[in-house]
N, C-alpha and C positions, 0 to 999 in steps of 0.2 A: 327293038331290034335283041334279040335273042341272044345273050351272053352266054360264056362258056360254064359260068358259075352256075346261070340259070339251065343249060345244059345239064349239068352237074349235077343237081336237084331235082331236075324230072328226070334222069335218069333212076336217081336213088328211090325218090318215090314207087317209080314202076316197079325195080327190085324188090321193094320192101312187101309192095301188095301182091308181086305173082309169090315169095316166097311164104307168106302167111295162106295163100290159096291154095300152097301147093302142102303145106302144114295141115290145113283144115281138111283136105283131100283124104289126109293118110289117118284122119282120124281126133286130131287135134283140136278137141271143142273151144279150148282157150284162143288160140291164134282164127275159129272160124268167126266168135265175138269181138275179134278184132279188125272184121271186115265189116261188122256194122250189119249184122242181118235184120232181115225184116221182122221176125219174130224169136227175138231173143229166148223168151220163154220155152221154146219147143228144144233150142240148146241147152237151156238149164236143167229141163227133164231128162236130158240124155247123160249130163254129168252127174246128176244125184247118186247114183248107184255107187260111183266111183268113190263120195265120201266128203265131206264140208270144205276140206283144204288139198288143191291139187296142183301139179307144176305144168306147165306147158315147156316144150322142147324149144321154146323160143326165152326161157329163164324164169319167167313171170309164176308165181303162186299167187293162185286164185281162193278166195273163201267164198264161198255159197252158202254157209251155215249162220242165222243173223246173230246167236248169240256170241260165236268166236269173232266175228266181224266186228261186234260192238267193244269186246275186249282188245280188240287191235287198235281201235279207235280209239282208245282211253290210254293204251298202254304208251308211256314215255320212249319204250324200248325202240317206237317205230317214230319217224316222222317224215316231213313232207322233203324233205331234201335228203340224199345222201351224206356219206361224211365229208366228202369231196366239194360239196354244195351244189348238186347237177340236181336241176328243177326240168321234167321232158319236156315241156312246151315252150322254154326256150325264147320267149319273147322278152324281152326288157322291162318293158312295163311292168310285166307280170311277175317279172324274177325279182322285182322290187317292190310287192305287195304283198301283205302277211298271209294274205292263200299259200305263196309261196314257201312260208318259212316257220321255221322252228323256233322253242322258247331261245335266247330270251327275245328276243328281236321282234317274231309275233306277240309274246305277249305287251311287248309297248304298244304296238302299231294298235292291236285289237283293244286295248282299253280306251285310247282314245274316239276310236268308232263308235264305241257301246254305247255310250250317251244318247245317240241319235236313234238309237234303235230301242230304247225302252219303251215300257208300254204304256205309258200316259205319250210321248212323243209317237209313237204310231195310233195309239187311240184319235189320237186329234186331226189324223189325215183321212179318218172312216169319211166324214163328209165331201171332202175332195175327190178320192175313189168312186163314191156313190155319183156324183157328178159327172166324173170321165164317165163310167159306164153306161150312164144313161145318156149322155150326149153320143155316144159314139153307139148306141143302137137306135138313137132317133134319127140319126143318118142313113141306116140301114134301107134299103128300099125293100119290103118284103114280101112285094106281090110278084118276085121271081125268088131263083136259088140264089145263096151269095156265099162267101167263103167266110165262113166263122172265123180262122185263122187269120185274115189278111183286114176283116172288116173289128175285129175285136180282140182276140187271146194276144195276136202282136201289139195292138195299140195300149192295151190298158199298163202295161206295166212301164212301160216308156213314158207315157204320159204321167205317171206316178214317180218315176224317178225324176224327169224333167223338173217337177215340182220340189221335190226334194233336195236335188242341185240349185235350185234357185237359176235353172238355163234359160236364159232368154226367148219366149215366142221366135223372134225371127232367127233364133239356131237349133228350134227344137226338131225342123226336119233334118238338117244337117245332124244332129245328134241320133235321131232314129236311123237313119243311115249306116252311122258309125259303129251304132252296138250289132247293128244284123252284121256288118263285115265283122264284127270281135266274135260272133259265136262260133265261125270256122278254130278257133282256140280250141274249142268243146268238141266242133263235128270230128276234128281230124281233118289234117291237109292231106290232100289225095292228088293234086295236082299241082304244076307252075302258076296258073291263072288264079287259084283258091290261096297259094302262098302268098302271092303280088299283091292280093285283095286283102289278105289278113295283116301284110304288113302295111299296107295304106290306112288300115281301119285303125291299127295301133299309134300309127305316124297321125292320124287326124286327131284320135280321141286325145292323144297327149297334146297338140295344139290345141285344142279346144278349151279343156281343165287349166291350161298355161293360163292362156287369156282369159278363164275366168275367174282365175286367181288372182290375175293383175288389176281386174275390173273390180274384185271384193276388197281389195287391198286400200283402192280411193272409197269406194261405195259400200260397206258390209253392210251385210243384211242379218235375216235368220235362218238361211238354208246352211245345209251340212256343209257347205265352203266352207262360209265363213267362219261358224264353228270349229271345224279344225284349223283352219289360218288363226285364231286367237295361239296354238299351240306351236304352230311356226315360230309365229314370236316368244314364244315361252322356250324356245330350244329343245321342244319334247318334239317335234317332228321338221324334217326338212321339208325344204320346198319339191324336191324330187320323190319322197315318199307321199306326201298330200296327192300329187298328181296320179301315183302309182295306183292309191287307194281309191282315190275317184274312179279311174279306168275300171278298175278290179269290183268294184260293187257296183256301176253302172252296168257291166257283164251279168255278174251275178243277181241282179236285183229285177231286169228283166228278162233273158233268157228261158231261168227254169220257172218262172213264172207264167212265162207265154204258153208254155208246154206243160202246167199243172192246169191251167184252163182249158186249153186244146182235150191233153188225154181226158181230163176229169170229166168233161162235157161230152166224150165222145163215150165212156165208162157210160155214164148217165142213160146218153141214148140208147146204147147198146143193151141195156137191161130197163126198160121202159118202167117195171114195176118201181122201180129206186127213182125213175124220174119222176113219176109220178107221185110218190113219195114225198120228195121234197117239195113238190107244186103242195101238196098237201101240210107240209112243214116246213114252212121255210128256215125256221132255228134249226133245223136240220143240216143248213149250209156248213157249220166249223165242222162237220163229219165227214161230211161230202167231201172236204179238204183233206184229210187227214186220211180218208179210207182212197181217193185218187191216189197222195204220194203214196200209198202203201200198194195197192195195187199196180199201178202203170206210173213207176215213177218218173221223172224228169231226168236225175242224171243214175245212168249206168252204172257207173265205174268210180271207187275212188281208191287213187293209188297211195301208198305209204311205203318207205324204204327201212328195210333192220337197221338199228345203230349198234346192235350186237349180235350173236348167234343167238337165235331163240329157236324153242319149240312150240312147233302150232300144230293142233289137229294131227298129233303124231309124227309131223314131219320136221325136220332140222332146217330151218330159216338159215341161211348163211349172211354175215354181216354185209351190209350194201346191198342185198338181193330185194327186189320188187315184189310188194305184196299188194295185189289189186280185189278192192271189196268190189262184188259183182252184187252191186245194191237192189237190183232189181230181183234176185236170185235167192237173196236174204229175206226181201220185204216179201217172198214168198216161203218161206222154208216149212215145212210142213211141220218141223220140230218145236215150232214157234207160233204158229198161228194155226187155228183152226178152220178147217177151210180154208187154205191159204187161196186157191183160185177161184172164189166166190167173192164179187164187191158187193158188198151188203153195207147199207147206211146205219143199219140199229146194230152191227160189229159189236159183241160184251168185248169189253176190256180186257186187254191184252198186254203184250211186250209192245213199248213206242217201236215206230220202223225205223229204219236209218235214213231216210231221204236227206235228211237235215245232218246227217255224220254224225258222231258223238264225241263228247271228248271234249279239247282244247279247240277243236277246230267247228266244234256246231255252228251251223249255219246264223251269223250274226243277224241276217236277214230276214231271219226264220218269222218272228212276228209280223213283217213286213207283208210276207208269201202269203202266208196263213190269213190276213186281212185282205189281202188283195182277192185271193179267191171266194173266202166267202162271199165278198161284196159280188164279184163278179157274175158268182152261181143264183146269188139271192136276185139279182137284178134280171137277168138271163130269163130264169123261170118266170119272172113276175112279167117280163116283156113279151113274150113268145113262149106260151105255154104248151104250144102244140109244136114245138119245137122237133124235126126230125131230119134224120139224113139225108141227102137229095144227089148222091152219087157216090165214084170211085175215091176213095182218101188217096193221097198221097202222102206216104212218109218219108222223113229225113232217112237216110243209109249213113249212122253214125255209130259208132261201137260205145261211146258216152252219151249220147243226148237221145233220147226218148222223145219224137214229137212228131209231128204232123207239119208237111207244107201245106199241105192244101185239103180244106175239110168242107167240103160242098153243104148247106143244109139250106132247109126250106121251112116258114115258119107260117 
């Protein structure tokens, strides 16, 4: 049954989308980007002539310049919350995770998570990742076209995160479904049905990790939850913070890597000479990961809020204003990268891309994402060296996430 609250939310979502559509028609390119265009890079190209920092009629300041973006991400005058504590996503689980926090809370919680993502800890996962990739591709019927996203890209990160958290095999299907539902927090909710699905996913993931926490109190293991649980016992972390951290890491650790694998494979197949180069030199796989992250990044936007009045790119940014880093635009900034629109595994060294952010919020799971991408590309080209597209792509229509729903291929 639809309640008055549901009807109000549905009306608000329709009104917001209609407003963005109207502003986009009037030439507000930032509003256009908030609608999730199929090709944001075309919109970025239209925007560049207006400078590296631009203001939308909806009040957002957008950054298209890579170096300015890097400075914002490193500048403590900008944070993840306004001075009043607001965070746009608004789901309690994520409000309570360090992704949504500023120091000192962010510093305390991030420090607890860091050991689980050390080079030694992550490097030890390589055999598990290789096994997962090989088993997934062994299950593919390559005698006919198949969907790379469903059969491979979406499954690799979920399998790895389930191993990292020690999720029982009997609950892994449930975890996969909940992780898919949580992706709506990144896609942007545009309907009442999606709002309900997101809330159900948040509630379900919270319940799952609450149960897992209780299990690990009785039977601790060597998984991430068990290690973090010791910090709860030491009063460094509350049980609620632990559950929130696990939920956030499960989302960040699956969603972005799914699209790294999908976007990267698409770029390789659309540039067959680069696919052939990777086949000839599999040790270029780490370069393929970095170039995929730069050329077609998974996360298109990163939001920060000004904690004081700041001058940025010749514009005065008022206190509590939202500054949105257009990551995809910054990673193809012609002022920072030579031939920015070219996908090239032999690209000469230059500035780092900002797909993993920068500064204190640099992605804690970046080493894991890089390792998963490295192994996923190596195993894919080894198992299916003649891989190629086999039909029309279906893209996600998200302002925040760049990815594919369906990617038909044939081997």
